[in-house]
MIVEX-226838 format. One line per 5 residues: for each residue x, y, z of C-alpha. Coordinates in pm, whole numbers, m for minus. Layout:
! MIVEX-226838
X/Y/Z  ... .
//
This chain:
! MIVEX-226838
m7122/37867/9456  m6977/37918/9813  m6654/37738/9817  m6767/37587/10159  m7061/37426/9959 .
m6923/37102/9787  m7101/37023/9474  m7336/36712/9485  m7518/36703/9187  m7399/36818/8818 .
m7682/36858/8570  m7620/36888/8202  m7922/37045/7998  m7994/37083/7645  m8290/37214/7451 .
m8429/37328/7119  m8162/37093/6914  m8409/37072/6671  m8246/36742/6487  m7879/36911/6431 .
m7799/36562/6513  m7434/36600/6485  m7440/36860/6793  m7639/36586/6972  m7348/36361/6908 .
m7100/36628/7027  m7316/36687/7367  m7260/36317/7394  m6934/36311/7426  m6953/36610/7658 .
m7200/36393/7888  m6971/36071/7862  m6661/36295/7980  m6864/36437/8267  m6986/36080/8387 .
m6606/35970/8379  m6487/36277/8553  m6739/36283/8839  m6937/35960/8801  m7266/35867/8720 .
m7449/35904/9025  m7362/36276/9037  m7433/36392/8660  m7798/36399/8570  m7857/36488/8179 .
m8161/36633/8108  m8371/36780/7763  m8600/37042/7747  m8785/36972/7440  m8771/37049/7052 .
m8505/36785/7032  m8680/36662/6714  m8747/36837/6401  m8891/36671/6107  m8662/36894/5855 .
m8405/36625/5909  m8426/36339/5655  m8362/36087/5986  m8617/36236/6174  m8856/36245/5895 .
m8755/35904/5789  m8796/35742/6134  m9071/35919/6268  m8859/36056/6567  m8699/35743/6645 .
m8331/35837/6583  m8387/36120/6839  m8535/35875/7117  m8226/35657/7032  m7978/35950/7057 .
m8121/36039/7388  m8093/35648/7500  m7740/35646/7412  m7625/35986/7596  m7793/35841/7907 .
m8071/36104/7923  m8291/36038/8262  m8597/36276/8187  m8714/36470/7899  m8981/36715/7830 .
m9188/36790/7522  m9139/37093/7287  m9380/37200/7031  m9201/37028/6749  m9235/36689/6917 .
m9600/36766/6999  m9747/36901/6712  m9550/36764/6432  m9628/36432/6495  m9965/36255/6545 .
m10111/36138/6886  m10039/35777/6779  m9697/35850/6610  m9546/36048/6929  m9664/35752/7154 .
m9478/35496/6929  m9178/35693/6942  m9172/35708/7332  m9364/35441/7481  m9177/35108/7410 .
m8839/35265/7314  m8743/35576/7561  m8501/35461/7866  m8575/35772/8011  m8894/35947/8159 .
m9108/36167/7937  m9258/36422/8181  m9485/36688/8080  m9757/36813/8340  m10022/37007/8132 .
m10047/36747/7815  m10369/36508/7857  m10520/36267/7650  m10837/36457/7530  m11056/36106/7505 .
m10951/36013/7888  m10881/36331/8065  m10538/36184/8170  m10196/36161/8091  m10109/35852/7832 .
m9916/35567/8029  m9566/35670/7858  m9612/36017/8018  m9577/36190/8352  m9631/36486/8519 .
m9363/36508/8738  m9045/36244/8835  m8818/36217/9134  m8454/36112/9087  m8207/36036/9323 .
m7843/36161/9282  m7567/36124/9543  m7836/36162/9802  m8018/36445/9664  m8356/36382/9583 .
m8445/36594/9272  m8807/36688/9195  m8852/36720/8827  m9159/36902/8660  m9214/36953/8292 .
m9436/37198/8097  m9503/37287/7733  m9610/37572/7545  m10023/37588/7548  m10082/37589/7168 .
m10444/37460/7244  m10591/37534/6941  m10353/37304/6748  m10314/37060/6992  m10687/36993/7016 .
m10695/36872/6639  m10452/36610/6764  m10637/36469/7036  m10417/36650/7317  m10572/36881/7588 .
m10316/37106/7702  m10390/37305/8024  m10249/37603/8188  m9871/37534/8265  m9869/37767/8545 .
m10166/37571/8720  m10023/37236/8655  m9671/37313/8760  m9818/37467/9096  m10000/37148/9120 .
m9682/36929/9088  m9486/37153/9305  m9732/37134/9620  m9684/36746/9583  m9335/36723/9560 .
m9189/37044/9783  m9167/36832/10094  m9060/36501/9939  m8747/36642/9763  m8489/36897/9815 .
m8486/37051/9460  m8752/37148/9278  m8684/37190/8919  m8900/37266/8634  m8787/37167/8259 .
m8980/37461/8083  m9060/37456/7707  m9254/37770/7796  m8969/38061/7692  m8806/38317/7874 .
m9106/38565/7957  m9295/38294/8120  m8985/38178/8317  m8942/38508/8449  m9299/38531/8535 .
m9302/38179/8680  m9021/38269/8907  m9196/38585/9040  m9571/38398/9039  m9486/38026/9174 .
m9307/37967/9499  m9139/37668/9569  m8944/37587/9252  m8550/37609/9295  m8448/37580/8918 .
m8613/37663/8581  m8386/37486/8284  m8588/37701/7993  m8646/37630/7622  m8855/37746/7326 .
m8752/38094/7263  m8399/37962/7182  m8216/38203/7476  m7891/38148/7599  m7822/38238/7932 .
m7425/38234/8005  m7488/38383/8355  m7810/38224/8515  m8068/38486/8595  m8202/38479/8988 .
m8547/38615/9104  m8626/38535/9460  m8548/38176/9525  m8559/38075/9197  m8254/38026/8924 .
m8342/38052/8540  m8087/37865/8312  m8112/37819/7964  m7875/37686/7660  m7974/37829/7365 .
m8027/37649/7033  m7935/37405/6786  m7704/37229/7031  m7456/37487/6998  m7415/37496/7387 .
m7503/37236/7668  m7596/37395/8005  m7456/37275/8319  m7541/37330/8642  m7347/37235/8974 .
m7587/37182/9269  m7504/37185/9663  m7687/37178/9969  m7624/37474/10226  m7581/37281/10545 .
m7713/37570/10740  m8043/37646/10551  m8045/37288/10379  m8148/37471/10067  m8015/37412/9730 .
m7724/37637/9593  m7628/37655/9231  m7351/37735/9012  m7423/37757/8664  m7261/37804/8294 .
m7311/37725/7929  m7043/37508/7747  m6977/37565/7365  m6996/37202/7174  m6821/37310/6863 .
m6481/37165/6987  m6601/36829/7076  m6586/36567/6886  m6900/36344/6767  m6942/36016/6990 .
m6869/35748/6760  m7175/35531/6872  m7392/35851/6845  m7228/35909/6496  m7324/35542/6394 .
m7689/35596/6533  m7724/35860/6261  m7557/35726/6004  m7778/35415/6002  m8095/35607/6017 .
m7982/35835/5762  m7971/35530/5540  m8308/35385/5629  m8433/35746/5608  m8339/35808/5262 .
m8470/35452/5147  m8798/35519/5322  m8832/35875/5145  m8726/35740/4813  m9082/35601/4713 .
m9196/35787/4427  m9517/36010/4443  m9582/36088/4098  m9398/36129/3787  m9369/36461/3590 .
m9379/36502/3224  m9222/36859/3227  m9062/37032/3499  m9231/37248/3783  m9005/37576/3844 .
m9022/37760/4178  m8890/38111/4261  m8963/38298/4577  m8933/38654/4386  m9195/38604/4114 .
m9500/38403/3975  m9377/38013/3912  m9567/37680/3843  m9511/37507/4174  m9603/37835/4413 .
m9913/37864/4190  m9968/37448/4266  m9939/37494/4627  m10184/37773/4643  m10434/37597/4435 .
m10368/37298/4698  m10419/37486/4999  m10774/37628/4824  m10897/37270/4746  m10748/37127/5101 .
m10941/37384/5274  m11210/37402/5043  m11178/37798/5014  m11264/38074/4773  m10895/38151/4685 .
m10558/38028/4804  m10257/38214/4910  m9914/38119/5011  m9547/38319/5042  m9357/38150/4761 .
m9027/38123/4998  m9205/37815/5138  m9032/37648/4831  m8678/37564/4831  m8664/37462/4490 .
m8849/37339/4221  m8914/37005/4053  m8737/36847/3751  m8927/36647/3494  m8930/36254/3609 .
m9011/36101/3913  m9075/36287/4222  m8970/36102/4552  m9102/36184/4889  m8742/36303/4991 .
m8731/36575/4702  m9051/36715/4836  m8934/36687/5200  m8621/36887/5069  m8816/37148/4871 .
m9069/37189/5178  m8918/37077/5510  m9125/37289/5713  m9365/37170/5974  m9620/37472/5875 .
m9965/37319/5847  m10251/37428/5609  m10529/37685/5755  m10838/37829/5647  m10920/38160/5733 .
m11211/38394/5713  m11075/38746/5633  m11195/39108/5477  m11070/39197/5125  m10901/39488/5260 .
m10649/39278/5444  m10602/39089/5126  m10546/39370/4908  m10278/39509/5145  m10094/39198/5136 .
m10110/39158/4777  m9967/39507/4769  m9654/39429/4980  m9598/39140/4803  m9478/39343/4486 .
m9230/39511/4699  m8885/39395/4737  m8845/39446/5116  m9111/39160/5155  m8989/38947/4881 .
m8644/38929/5020  m8756/38948/5366  m8550/38702/5595  m8794/38513/5847  m8692/38316/6124 .
m8947/38098/6377  m9334/38009/6308  m9196/37670/6182  m9061/37834/5863  m8749/37648/5700 .
m8660/37916/5397  m8444/38216/5352  m8671/38444/5272  m9044/38554/5252  m9103/38549/4907 .
m9391/38729/4692  m9752/38565/4712  m9836/38268/4492  m10241/38265/4470  m10507/38114/4303 .
m10877/38217/4235  m10721/38552/4171  m10648/38761/3858  m10415/39046/3951  m10332/39313/3709 .
m10029/39606/3850  m9836/39854/3715  m9499/39864/3900  m9453/40239/3792  m9710/40358/4014 .
m9626/40436/4367  m9573/40181/4631  m9879/40037/4815  m10081/40165/4501  m9971/39940/4227 .
m10239/39715/4196  m10460/39809/3919  m10740/39532/3914  m10798/39218/4138  m11063/38972/4042 .
m11170/38678/4288  m11306/38405/4067  m11406/38635/3818  m11571/38920/4034  m11368/39249/4157 .
m11218/39214/4523  m11473/39349/4745  m11280/39530/5037  m11562/39493/5295  m11632/39164/5209 .
m11534/38852/5395  m11373/38595/5198  m11253/38220/5280  m10902/38190/5174  m10710/37861/5190 .
m10356/37965/5338  m10103/37851/5599  m10084/37897/6007  m9768/38098/5983  m9959/38405/5850 .
m10212/38351/6169  m9888/38411/6382  m9841/38763/6239  m9539/38658/6040  m9448/38800/5693 .
m9759/38929/5552  m9885/39064/5869  m10246/39206/5783  m10313/38831/5667  m10339/38805/6053 .
m10631/38992/6095  m10870/38687/6025  m11210/38728/6183  m11219/38300/6237  m10908/38031/6165 .
m10959/37667/6115  m10637/37464/6106  m10546/37142/5972  m10315/36882/6164  m10115/36699/6157 .
m10080/36751/5753  m9812/36962/5626  m9796/37159/5308  m9574/36911/5155  m9870/36692/5207 .
m10096/36928/4979  m9803/36914/4732  m9825/36569/4698  m10172/36539/4669  m10170/36807/4366 .
m9905/36634/4155  m10164/36342/4111  m10425/36604/3964  m10378/36630/3603  m10580/36918/3588 .
m10402/37115/3852  m10043/37060/3707  m10191/37203/3381  m10356/37507/3576  m10045/37636/3765 .
m9906/37710/3421  m10153/37981/3391  m10053/38326/3471  m10203/38504/3794  m10026/38808/3806 .
m10023/39036/3470  m9756/39330/3465  m9875/39659/3267  m9521/39775/3288  m9185/39641/3265 .
m9027/39608/3600 .
//
């Protein structure tokens, strides 16, 4: 920013915190210090989505209430919704989290109630916030995972069309048009190139850290990485000659900041309440159910069988790396299931050719797949793991060449036909071409929301026959590994 142009507003922006709540508490300290230094009339705090993540006990145990209270406590004035808010909570639970609790504007232009075709009362497409004489028009937009959102009662529309409509409504009424974008860096670049009238894009979704802003035409793009490790800081001045906004942007590391005591107290309170709520007993086991990522195990088999039954498919397939541990003999609580399977991954029924199934089964015998690190796609484990299966009996010889180790594969007693289409109960992650990529070649897909795979396990634990059958061997080796 030119020295002759005075900063009139300071925007502090976060994104993709994913319930790293301690970092949210550190961010609260930074926001409070900025307000103390510059004044509340100058500082504006915004969040660009995925603040919530149900892998965290406090979020799971409160249906996201802890996140809303932390945003309230830090004095955020507007937020948009990410896919971790919109897709991991039901329509009703999301409304309960924000409608009567949020002290900030919830802004998203491309999410509408399927039943009415309108935005619900607690959600608005844009808002105008006045700071130190500067009128800031704020638009929100989220990634259009339409096939998933439709199952939860949402109609998620084209974000660029929704943004363009709001820009047209706001442009003449404000000094700055700002988009809180949960669309990803590629979409943000395209937005800057294609849509006129946007001054500032605050990005999210793809976890990109822009320590220096990107400027495309008249649009400045900023983003603060992931997990609350940084907070974005943008100074806004108004050029007295052109009357256009001028920006100076940076990202500030949060590690050195202490957790704000009030925020830490909120986290602690919700942790206790969450642990109490998740302490309910789901089932009682007469024997332990081990889980191993690198080889067949009873809990992996139980999950594969559960996915098969949940989706009414011919067979079940899931990567064993979804399970972060096994279950001991005795009481199994909701908290234990959450700890061993914290992902927001949903069941999925796919119709797929046998040739693609065979390729994935061959790959699941290879160390480079078993130990492959996976990031994103809702996965919360460490490595991909081998494939756990149900409805299949497999004989293999590990002394044979790679991708030619399967000696026989039977589907419900019949030889696998590489040309035939099969219905498979599995997980949505595979449809994104993650892990076992051949499983993305489905002819058709049906997703099950808002259920998670831990819900599938919980149901299986009530099934005595399933508990007995999961100990039956599906993979039989003809040679020593």
